[in-house]
Backbone and ligand atoms as CSV (ligand in chain L), in Angstrom:
chain,resi,resn,atom,element,x,y,z
A,1,MET,N,N,192.864,57.056,120.045
A,1,MET,CA,C,191.716,56.740,119.385
A,1,MET,C,C,190.643,56.164,120.389
A,2,LYS,N,N,189.481,56.743,120.386
A,2,LYS,CA,C,188.396,56.133,121.153
A,2,LYS,C,C,187.732,54.878,120.410
A,3,SER,N,N,187.610,53.960,121.388
A,3,SER,CA,C,186.895,52.539,120.719
A,3,SER,C,C,185.361,52.767,120.855
A,4,ASP,N,N,184.911,52.139,119.881
A,4,ASP,CA,C,183.419,51.958,120.006
A,4,ASP,C,C,182.960,50.803,120.902
A,5,ARG,N,N,183.840,50.146,121.164
A,5,ARG,CA,C,183.588,48.885,122.068
A,5,ARG,C,C,183.428,49.130,123.529
A,6,PRO,N,N,182.660,48.390,124.288
A,6,PRO,CA,C,182.731,48.507,125.657
A,6,PRO,C,C,184.066,48.079,126.272
A,7,ASN,N,N,184.507,48.655,127.372
A,7,ASN,CA,C,185.612,47.966,128.129
A,7,ASN,C,C,185.245,47.332,129.202
A,8,ALA,N,N,186.291,46.968,129.947
A,8,ALA,CA,C,186.044,46.337,131.357
A,8,ALA,C,C,185.244,47.101,132.304
A,9,SER,N,N,185.461,48.391,132.279
A,9,SER,CA,C,184.927,49.158,133.249
A,9,SER,C,C,183.288,49.300,132.907
A,10,ASP,N,N,183.088,49.203,131.567
A,10,ASP,CA,C,181.597,49.140,131.296
A,10,ASP,C,C,180.845,47.984,131.914
A,11,LYS,N,N,181.411,46.991,132.302
A,11,LYS,CA,C,180.759,45.813,132.961
A,11,LYS,C,C,180.166,46.228,134.172
A,12,SER,N,N,180.786,47.104,134.944
A,12,SER,CA,C,180.221,47.452,136.120
A,12,SER,C,C,178.932,48.377,136.031
A,13,ASP,N,N,178.889,49.092,134.779
A,13,ASP,CA,C,177.773,50.048,134.630
A,13,ASP,C,C,176.516,49.312,134.022
A,14,ARG,N,N,176.701,48.387,133.253
A,14,ARG,CA,C,175.555,47.495,132.793
A,14,ARG,C,C,176.123,46.094,132.516
A,15,ILE,N,N,175.220,45.205,132.422
A,15,ILE,CA,C,175.584,43.798,132.106
A,15,ILE,C,C,175.965,43.678,130.798
A,16,TRP,N,N,177.238,43.413,130.668
A,16,TRP,CA,C,177.817,43.143,129.244
A,16,TRP,C,C,177.596,41.713,128.899
A,17,GLN,N,N,177.097,41.416,127.538
A,17,GLN,CA,C,176.784,40.079,127.185
A,17,GLN,C,C,177.759,39.812,125.863
A,18,PRO,N,N,178.435,38.795,125.917
A,18,PRO,CA,C,179.254,38.439,124.762
A,18,PRO,C,C,178.487,38.151,123.454
A,19,LYS,N,N,178.953,38.474,122.340
A,19,LYS,CA,C,178.318,38.373,121.044
A,19,LYS,C,C,179.200,37.266,120.422
A,20,ILE,N,N,178.693,36.067,120.037
A,20,ILE,CA,C,179.449,34.980,119.542
A,20,ILE,C,C,178.900,34.634,118.131
A,21,LEU,N,N,179.622,34.393,117.099
A,21,LEU,CA,C,179.313,33.883,115.924
A,21,LEU,C,C,179.505,32.420,115.722
A,22,ALA,N,N,178.536,31.677,115.534
A,22,ALA,CA,C,178.616,30.258,115.386
A,22,ALA,C,C,178.422,29.741,113.959
A,23,PHE,N,N,179.515,29.263,113.441
A,23,PHE,CA,C,179.385,28.645,112.035
A,23,PHE,C,C,179.110,27.157,112.418
A,24,LEU,N,N,177.796,26.661,111.900
A,24,LEU,CA,C,177.446,25.361,112.190
A,24,LEU,C,C,177.225,24.549,110.946
A,25,CYS,N,N,177.651,23.408,110.718
A,25,CYS,CA,C,177.554,22.629,109.598
A,25,CYS,C,C,176.071,22.261,109.399
A,26,ASN,N,N,175.585,22.319,108.292
A,26,ASN,CA,C,174.120,22.078,107.999
A,26,ASN,C,C,173.701,20.584,108.401
A,27,TRP,N,N,174.525,19.721,108.177
A,27,TRP,CA,C,174.357,18.321,108.356
A,27,TRP,C,C,174.303,17.562,109.858
A,28,CYS,N,N,175.032,18.418,110.664
A,28,CYS,CA,C,175.130,17.759,112.093
A,28,CYS,C,C,174.969,18.778,113.144
A,29,SER,N,N,175.766,19.718,113.305
A,29,SER,CA,C,175.628,20.825,114.439
A,29,SER,C,C,174.397,21.628,114.256
A,30,TYR,N,N,174.179,21.965,113.071
A,30,TYR,CA,C,172.877,22.950,112.927
A,30,TYR,C,C,171.641,22.062,113.306
A,31,ALA,N,N,171.732,20.691,112.903
A,31,ALA,CA,C,170.521,19.854,113.340
A,31,ALA,C,C,170.630,19.622,114.800
A,32,GLY,N,N,171.924,19.571,115.397
A,32,GLY,CA,C,171.963,19.397,116.812
A,32,GLY,C,C,171.466,20.701,117.583
A,33,ALA,N,N,171.735,21.819,116.990
A,33,ALA,CA,C,171.069,23.060,117.568
A,33,ALA,C,C,169.539,23.065,117.410
A,34,ASP,N,N,168.984,22.369,116.381
A,34,ASP,CA,C,167.627,22.203,116.076
A,34,ASP,C,C,167.017,21.307,117.054
A,35,LEU,N,N,167.824,20.292,117.269
A,35,LEU,CA,C,167.339,19.303,118.353
A,35,LEU,C,C,167.240,19.824,119.710
A,36,ALA,N,N,168.351,20.671,119.975
A,36,ALA,CA,C,168.197,21.279,121.379
A,36,ALA,C,C,166.821,22.185,121.445
A,37,GLY,N,N,166.752,22.996,120.395
A,37,GLY,CA,C,165.636,23.838,120.323
A,37,GLY,C,C,164.325,23.127,120.596
A,38,VAL,N,N,163.985,22.043,119.774
A,38,VAL,CA,C,162.715,21.380,119.931
A,38,VAL,C,C,162.769,20.536,121.158
A,39,SER,N,N,163.818,20.189,121.685
A,39,SER,CA,C,163.837,19.506,122.932
A,39,SER,C,C,163.650,20.461,124.046
A,40,ARG,N,N,163.707,21.601,123.927
A,40,ARG,CA,C,163.559,22.675,124.818
A,40,ARG,C,C,164.676,22.696,125.843
A,41,ILE,N,N,165.848,22.448,125.286
A,41,ILE,CA,C,167.019,22.352,126.203
A,41,ILE,C,C,167.535,23.903,126.333
A,42,GLN,N,N,167.858,24.382,127.367
A,42,GLN,CA,C,168.211,25.738,127.576
A,42,GLN,C,C,169.673,25.873,127.321
A,43,TYR,N,N,170.004,27.025,126.569
A,43,TYR,CA,C,171.280,27.425,126.432
A,43,TYR,C,C,171.469,28.896,126.244
A,44,PRO,N,N,172.622,29.539,126.437
A,44,PRO,CA,C,172.647,30.989,126.363
A,44,PRO,C,C,172.245,31.531,124.784
A,45,SER,N,N,171.661,32.618,124.863
A,45,SER,CA,C,171.229,33.110,123.593
A,45,SER,C,C,172.376,34.167,122.923
A,46,ASN,N,N,173.625,33.947,123.341
A,46,ASN,CA,C,174.613,34.940,122.826
A,46,ASN,C,C,175.128,34.575,121.403
A,47,ILE,N,N,174.697,33.282,121.017
A,47,ILE,CA,C,175.251,33.068,119.671
A,47,ILE,C,C,174.353,33.426,118.470
A,48,ARG,N,N,175.053,33.883,117.358
A,48,ARG,CA,C,174.316,34.268,116.177
A,48,ARG,C,C,174.874,33.150,115.161
A,49,VAL,N,N,173.861,32.403,114.587
A,49,VAL,CA,C,174.301,31.211,113.830
A,49,VAL,C,C,174.438,31.519,112.359
A,50,VAL,N,N,175.396,31.028,111.741
A,50,VAL,CA,C,175.644,30.863,110.181
A,50,VAL,C,C,175.596,29.513,109.851
A,51,ARG,N,N,174.682,29.173,109.079
A,51,ARG,CA,C,174.620,27.845,108.600
A,51,ARG,C,C,175.532,27.474,107.323
A,52,ILE,N,N,176.330,26.660,107.524
A,52,ILE,CA,C,177.281,26.357,106.436
A,52,ILE,C,C,177.114,24.884,105.960
A,53,PRO,N,N,177.650,24.573,104.677
A,53,PRO,CA,C,177.407,23.155,104.116
A,53,PRO,C,C,178.414,22.203,104.890
A,54,CYS,N,N,179.530,22.693,105.306
A,54,CYS,CA,C,180.483,21.710,105.988
A,54,CYS,C,C,181.412,22.638,106.754
A,55,SER,N,N,181.974,22.084,107.755
A,55,SER,CA,C,183.075,22.959,108.571
A,55,SER,C,C,184.295,23.187,107.652
A,56,GLY,N,N,184.535,22.380,106.681
A,56,GLY,CA,C,185.602,22.596,105.790
A,56,GLY,C,C,185.523,23.818,104.865
A,57,ARG,N,N,184.233,24.402,104.889
A,57,ARG,CA,C,183.789,25.444,104.086
A,57,ARG,C,C,184.302,26.775,104.737
A,58,VAL,N,N,184.647,26.555,106.027
A,58,VAL,CA,C,184.841,27.973,106.898
A,58,VAL,C,C,186.380,28.307,106.565
A,59,ASN,N,N,186.427,29.451,105.844
A,59,ASN,CA,C,187.787,30.088,105.575
A,59,ASN,C,C,188.252,30.787,106.737
A,60,PRO,N,N,189.516,30.538,107.277
A,60,PRO,CA,C,189.919,31.190,108.412
A,60,PRO,C,C,189.671,32.918,108.325
A,61,MET,N,N,189.601,33.364,107.229
A,61,MET,CA,C,189.315,34.718,107.054
A,61,MET,C,C,188.118,35.102,107.537
A,62,PHE,N,N,186.978,34.220,107.428
A,62,PHE,CA,C,185.665,34.522,108.133
A,62,PHE,C,C,185.836,34.716,109.633
A,63,ILE,N,N,186.696,33.964,110.173
A,63,ILE,CA,C,186.911,33.939,111.701
A,63,ILE,C,C,187.570,35.387,112.047
A,64,LEU,N,N,188.675,35.718,111.402
A,64,LEU,CA,C,189.278,36.942,111.565
A,64,LEU,C,C,188.444,38.018,111.386
A,65,LYS,N,N,187.519,38.141,110.234
A,65,LYS,CA,C,186.678,39.097,109.951
A,65,LYS,C,C,185.592,39.176,110.960
A,66,SER,N,N,185.087,38.076,111.534
A,66,SER,CA,C,184.027,38.253,112.523
A,66,SER,C,C,184.678,38.992,113.889
A,67,LEU,N,N,185.849,38.711,114.108
A,67,LEU,CA,C,186.494,39.261,115.362
A,67,LEU,C,C,186.820,40.871,114.994
A,68,GLN,N,N,187.204,41.131,113.834
A,68,GLN,CA,C,187.533,42.457,113.587
A,68,GLN,C,C,186.017,43.290,113.527
A,69,ASN,N,N,185.020,42.636,113.142
A,69,ASN,CA,C,183.580,43.322,113.127
A,69,ASN,C,C,182.795,43.439,114.284
A,70,GLY,N,N,183.466,42.972,115.324
A,70,GLY,CA,C,182.665,43.174,116.544
A,70,GLY,C,C,182.091,42.035,117.490
A,71,PHE,N,N,182.508,40.824,116.946
A,71,PHE,CA,C,182.051,39.533,117.574
A,71,PHE,C,C,183.155,39.315,118.770
A,72,ASP,N,N,182.809,38.907,119.896
A,72,ASP,CA,C,183.699,38.648,121.006
A,72,ASP,C,C,184.359,37.256,120.871
A,73,GLY,N,N,183.655,36.385,120.228
A,73,GLY,CA,C,184.106,34.928,120.049
A,73,GLY,C,C,183.503,34.294,118.919
A,74,VAL,N,N,184.114,33.143,118.548
A,74,VAL,CA,C,183.548,32.395,117.278
A,74,VAL,C,C,183.619,31.061,117.583
A,75,LEU,N,N,182.598,30.424,117.209
A,75,LEU,CA,C,182.461,28.914,117.396
A,75,LEU,C,C,182.454,28.220,116.034
A,76,VAL,N,N,183.217,27.175,115.781
A,76,VAL,CA,C,182.981,26.521,114.492
A,76,VAL,C,C,182.582,24.997,114.875
A,77,SER,N,N,181.518,24.502,114.340
A,77,SER,CA,C,181.038,23.199,114.865
A,77,SER,C,C,180.729,22.402,113.579
A,78,GLY,N,N,181.203,21.253,113.570
A,78,GLY,CA,C,180.996,20.331,112.276
A,78,GLY,C,C,180.637,18.925,112.918
A,79,CYS,N,N,180.581,18.045,111.824
A,79,CYS,CA,C,180.289,16.580,112.206
A,79,CYS,C,C,181.555,15.786,112.785
A,80,HIS,N,N,181.404,14.972,113.549
A,80,HIS,CA,C,182.454,14.230,114.224
A,80,HIS,C,C,183.362,13.786,113.164
A,81,PRO,N,N,184.747,13.504,113.473
A,81,PRO,CA,C,185.577,13.090,112.499
A,81,PRO,C,C,185.147,11.596,112.119
A,82,GLY,N,N,185.144,11.427,110.652
A,82,GLY,CA,C,184.637,10.204,110.111
A,82,GLY,C,C,183.156,10.216,109.619
A,83,ASP,N,N,182.448,11.333,109.926
A,83,ASP,CA,C,180.949,11.418,109.862
A,83,ASP,C,C,180.786,12.502,108.873
A,84,CYS,N,N,181.692,13.235,108.321
A,84,CYS,CA,C,181.639,14.463,107.366
A,84,CYS,C,C,180.737,13.908,106.281
A,85,HIS,N,N,179.759,14.652,105.836
A,85,HIS,CA,C,178.856,14.395,104.633
A,85,HIS,C,C,179.671,14.252,103.367
A,86,TYR,N,N,180.762,15.188,103.422
A,86,TYR,CA,C,181.716,15.313,102.238
A,86,TYR,C,C,182.981,14.558,102.570
A,87,ILE,N,N,182.911,13.577,103.261
A,87,ILE,CA,C,184.094,12.547,103.519
A,87,ILE,C,C,185.092,13.109,104.424
A,88,SER,N,N,185.768,14.285,103.833
A,88,SER,CA,C,186.988,14.681,104.612
A,88,SER,C,C,187.016,16.067,104.925
A,89,GLY,N,N,185.795,16.739,104.749
A,89,GLY,CA,C,185.685,18.203,104.875
A,89,GLY,C,C,186.167,18.533,106.375
A,90,ASN,N,N,185.684,17.935,107.275
A,90,ASN,CA,C,185.987,18.172,108.750
A,90,ASN,C,C,187.626,17.887,109.043
A,91,TYR,N,N,188.178,16.884,108.374
A,91,TYR,CA,C,189.637,16.782,108.528
A,91,TYR,C,C,190.432,17.872,108.040
A,92,VAL,N,N,189.969,18.427,106.848
A,92,VAL,CA,C,190.543,19.622,106.332
A,92,VAL,C,C,190.387,20.741,107.319
A,93,ALA,N,N,189.151,20.873,107.941
A,93,ALA,CA,C,188.813,21.909,108.870
A,93,ALA,C,C,189.738,21.742,110.003
A,94,ARG,N,N,189.873,20.525,110.456
A,94,ARG,CA,C,190.614,20.491,111.556
A,94,ARG,C,C,192.225,20.932,111.469
A,95,ARG,N,N,192.690,20.625,110.417
A,95,ARG,CA,C,193.955,21.159,109.980
A,95,ARG,C,C,194.280,22.514,109.865
A,96,LYS,N,N,193.175,23.066,109.267
A,96,LYS,CA,C,193.213,24.620,109.060
A,96,LYS,C,C,193.114,25.192,110.345
A,97,PHE,N,N,192.289,24.839,111.140
A,97,PHE,CA,C,191.984,25.459,112.540
A,97,PHE,C,C,193.232,25.116,113.524
A,98,ALA,N,N,193.941,24.246,113.323
A,98,ALA,CA,C,195.062,23.937,114.142
A,98,ALA,C,C,196.298,24.959,113.826
A,99,VAL,N,N,196.376,25.458,112.489
A,99,VAL,CA,C,197.354,26.324,112.026
A,99,VAL,C,C,196.674,27.711,112.543
A,100,LEU,N,N,195.344,27.910,112.255
A,100,LEU,CA,C,194.836,29.166,112.660
A,100,LEU,C,C,194.987,29.465,114.199
A,101,LYS,N,N,194.794,28.531,115.077
A,101,LYS,CA,C,194.958,28.829,116.410
A,101,LYS,C,C,196.316,29.264,116.745
A,102,THR,N,N,197.417,28.703,116.039
A,102,THR,CA,C,198.678,29.111,116.308
A,102,THR,C,C,198.897,30.642,116.002
A,103,VAL,N,N,198.340,30.888,114.761
A,103,VAL,CA,C,198.370,32.224,114.244
A,103,VAL,C,C,197.791,33.329,115.115
A,104,LEU,N,N,196.574,32.935,115.587
A,104,LEU,CA,C,195.813,33.717,116.614
A,104,LEU,C,C,196.468,34.006,117.871
A,105,GLU,N,N,197.128,32.955,118.334
A,105,GLU,CA,C,197.953,33.213,119.534
A,105,GLU,C,C,199.060,34.116,119.261
A,106,PHE,N,N,199.820,33.883,118.125
A,106,PHE,CA,C,200.923,34.747,117.770
A,106,PHE,C,C,200.323,36.228,117.659
A,107,MET,N,N,199.191,36.409,117.189
A,107,MET,CA,C,198.636,37.657,117.079
A,107,MET,C,C,198.240,38.329,118.409
A,108,GLY,N,N,198.211,37.593,119.521
A,108,GLY,CA,C,197.947,37.972,120.900
A,108,GLY,C,C,196.491,37.836,121.084
A,109,LEU,N,N,195.873,37.040,120.437
A,109,LEU,CA,C,194.453,36.702,120.855
A,109,LEU,C,C,194.317,35.556,121.813
A,110,GLU,N,N,193.314,35.793,122.717
A,110,GLU,CA,C,193.300,34.793,123.684
A,110,GLU,C,C,192.804,33.485,123.105
A,111,PRO,N,N,193.290,32.204,123.601
A,111,PRO,CA,C,192.901,30.910,122.854
A,111,PRO,C,C,191.453,30.764,123.050
A,112,GLY,N,N,190.732,30.993,123.965
A,112,GLY,CA,C,189.226,30.674,124.285
A,112,GLY,C,C,188.355,31.399,123.382
A,113,ARG,N,N,188.774,32.527,122.684
A,113,ARG,CA,C,187.871,33.282,121.814
A,113,ARG,C,C,187.317,32.415,120.664
A,114,VAL,N,N,188.178,31.635,120.091
A,114,VAL,CA,C,187.919,30.953,118.803
A,114,VAL,C,C,187.862,29.259,119.203
A,115,GLN,N,N,186.744,28.724,119.139
A,115,GLN,CA,C,186.788,27.346,119.644
A,115,GLN,C,C,186.093,26.351,118.571
A,116,PHE,N,N,186.458,25.243,118.465
A,116,PHE,CA,C,185.841,24.227,117.647
A,116,PHE,C,C,185.329,23.141,118.269
A,117,SER,N,N,184.277,22.531,117.753
A,117,SER,CA,C,183.731,21.332,118.365
A,117,SER,C,C,183.079,20.441,117.225
A,118,TRP,N,N,182.817,19.246,117.740
A,118,TRP,CA,C,182.127,18.265,116.716
A,118,TRP,C,C,180.784,17.874,117.578
A,119,VAL,N,N,179.693,18.252,116.971
A,119,VAL,CA,C,178.320,17.856,117.476
A,119,VAL,C,C,177.540,17.216,116.348
A,120,SER,N,N,176.945,16.105,116.633
A,120,SER,CA,C,176.035,15.553,115.678
A,120,SER,C,C,174.639,15.965,115.757
A,121,ALA,N,N,173.813,15.470,114.634
A,121,ALA,CA,C,172.551,15.780,114.781
A,121,ALA,C,C,171.718,15.370,115.883
A,122,GLY,N,N,172.096,14.071,116.557
A,122,GLY,CA,C,171.495,13.698,117.640
A,122,GLY,C,C,171.972,14.181,118.983
A,123,GLU,N,N,172.724,15.169,119.095
A,123,GLU,CA,C,173.392,15.643,120.293
A,123,GLU,C,C,173.060,16.939,120.650
A,124,GLY,N,N,171.575,17.074,120.802
A,124,GLY,CA,C,171.134,18.446,121.276
A,124,GLY,C,C,171.677,18.926,122.622
A,125,GLU,N,N,171.695,17.718,123.449
A,125,GLU,CA,C,172.331,18.248,124.800
A,125,GLU,C,C,173.752,18.613,124.794
A,126,LYS,N,N,174.559,17.960,123.853
A,126,LYS,CA,C,175.992,18.419,123.776
A,126,LYS,C,C,176.082,19.834,123.135
A,127,PHE,N,N,175.165,20.104,122.158
A,127,PHE,CA,C,175.201,21.288,121.498
A,127,PHE,C,C,175.021,22.370,122.704
A,128,ALA,N,N,173.999,22.112,123.472
A,128,ALA,CA,C,173.661,23.175,124.639
A,128,ALA,C,C,174.997,23.329,125.522
A,129,GLN,N,N,175.760,22.278,125.816
A,129,GLN,CA,C,176.807,22.365,126.753
A,129,GLN,C,C,177.938,23.061,125.983
A,130,VAL,N,N,178.243,22.814,124.795
A,130,VAL,CA,C,179.194,23.369,124.033
A,130,VAL,C,C,179.025,24.906,123.970
A,131,VAL,N,N,177.680,25.468,123.667
A,131,VAL,CA,C,177.412,26.801,123.612
A,131,VAL,C,C,177.524,27.473,125.004
A,132,THR,N,N,177.148,26.662,125.989
A,132,THR,CA,C,177.243,27.167,127.448
A,132,THR,C,C,178.776,27.462,127.767
A,133,LYS,N,N,179.553,26.515,127.342
A,133,LYS,CA,C,180.966,26.682,127.693
A,133,LYS,C,C,181.728,27.724,126.995
A,134,VAL,N,N,181.285,27.909,125.683
A,134,VAL,CA,C,181.873,28.937,124.818
A,134,VAL,C,C,181.493,30.315,125.308
A,135,THR,N,N,180.370,30.384,125.712
A,135,THR,CA,C,179.761,31.728,126.213
A,135,THR,C,C,180.414,31.945,127.573
A,136,GLU,N,N,180.646,31.069,128.380
A,136,GLU,CA,C,181.397,31.431,129.695
A,136,GLU,C,C,182.742,31.599,129.580
A,137,ASP,N,N,183.269,31.015,128.716
A,137,ASP,CA,C,184.806,31.215,128.359
A,137,ASP,C,C,185.020,32.638,127.915
A,138,VAL,N,N,184.144,33.042,126.830
A,138,VAL,CA,C,184.261,34.313,126.197
A,138,VAL,C,C,183.869,35.403,127.265
A,139,ARG,N,N,182.901,35.228,128.019
A,139,ARG,CA,C,182.527,36.061,129.101
A,139,ARG,C,C,183.471,36.334,129.984
A,140,ALA,N,N,184.285,35.310,130.404
A,140,ALA,CA,C,185.405,35.449,131.341
A,140,ALA,C,C,186.508,36.221,130.713
A,141,LEU,N,N,186.802,36.195,129.244
A,141,LEU,CA,C,187.693,36.886,128.729
A,141,LEU,C,C,187.360,38.465,128.571
A,142,GLY,N,N,186.069,38.710,128.599
A,142,GLY,CA,C,185.637,40.055,128.274
A,142,GLY,C,C,185.457,40.451,126.849
A,143,PRO,N,N,185.209,41.668,126.588
A,143,PRO,CA,C,184.999,42.148,125.234
A,143,PRO,C,C,186.289,41.874,124.463
A,144,ALA,N,N,186.232,41.624,123.269
A,144,ALA,CA,C,187.209,41.450,122.299
A,144,ALA,C,C,187.548,42.800,121.728
A,145,THR,N,N,188.853,43.182,122.029
A,145,THR,CA,C,189.310,44.544,121.439
A,145,THR,C,C,190.580,44.347,120.587
A,146,ARG,N,N,191.131,43.270,120.631
A,146,ARG,CA,C,192.511,43.143,119.978
A,146,ARG,C,C,192.454,43.407,118.441
A,147,LEU,N,N,191.422,42.718,117.785
A,147,LEU,CA,C,191.423,42.992,116.320
A,147,LEU,C,C,190.376,43.785,115.845
A,148,VAL,N,N,189.553,44.228,116.769
A,148,VAL,CA,C,188.356,45.068,116.359
A,148,VAL,C,C,188.685,46.356,115.527
A,149,LYS,N,N,187.964,46.667,114.645
A,149,LYS,CA,C,188.070,47.797,113.851
A,149,LYS,C,C,187.179,48.898,114.343
A,150,SER,N,N,187.571,50.174,114.071
A,150,SER,CA,C,186.788,51.229,114.774
A,150,SER,C,C,185.800,51.432,113.779
A,151,ARG,N,N,184.613,51.987,114.096
A,151,ARG,CA,C,183.417,52.145,113.314
A,151,ARG,C,C,183.873,53.113,112.122
A,152,GLU,N,N,184.719,54.036,112.207
A,152,GLU,CA,C,185.233,54.883,111.271
A,152,GLU,C,C,185.928,54.152,110.097
A,153,SER,N,N,186.744,53.197,110.610
A,153,SER,CA,C,187.542,52.384,109.469
A,153,SER,C,C,186.460,51.292,108.796
A,154,LEU,N,N,185.513,50.863,109.513
A,154,LEU,CA,C,184.592,50.067,108.748
A,154,LEU,C,C,183.733,50.765,107.775
A,155,LYS,N,N,183.430,51.990,108.130
A,155,LYS,CA,C,182.775,52.955,107.167
A,155,LYS,C,C,183.779,53.241,105.981
A,156,ALA,N,N,184.813,53.489,106.170
A,156,ALA,CA,C,185.867,53.768,105.032
A,156,ALA,C,C,185.963,52.616,104.209
A,157,GLU,N,N,185.814,51.346,104.685
A,157,GLU,CA,C,185.997,50.199,103.807
A,157,GLU,C,C,184.774,49.886,102.820
A,158,SER,N,N,183.660,50.340,103.280
A,158,SER,CA,C,182.312,50.099,102.603
A,158,SER,C,C,182.212,51.185,101.659
L,1,LIG,FE1,FE,179.527,18.372,108.442
L,1,LIG,FE2,FE,181.538,18.232,106.720
L,1,LIG,S1,S,179.359,17.960,106.439
L,1,LIG,S2,S,181.705,18.779,108.755
């Protein structure tokens, strides 16, 4: 079956850019991204942001679906432990993601494709560093093909 996704040989024909979905907590990481923006701190433009109320709101299925639907990597970023707006949402998230990482590894997915971080509203510089690191890690891994669905199967689902 022919894949719709670029493969490693495509990298020589044109410059492949990783596509990364970032789930950012409204109260901290999203504000950190905003601060990076207003402070004009440069970071790769490879992320597409989904603003979420809390990192605890991220269902692991969102991450799997993102990888199935063509994203090469996923970042989830929330408030630092102890700073969650909803008291314990990020502790719940941390536990969920620890289990998810094991499942993803079992499925054969490279560990660097899904990353988690804690970035506060005052850490614009850190946000830029996290995005840069995630982008470089995913770029080094190449296009995600392990879980991706073909265009035909996506059409059949809709
Ligand atoms: Fe930010 Fe819970 S409100 S992680």
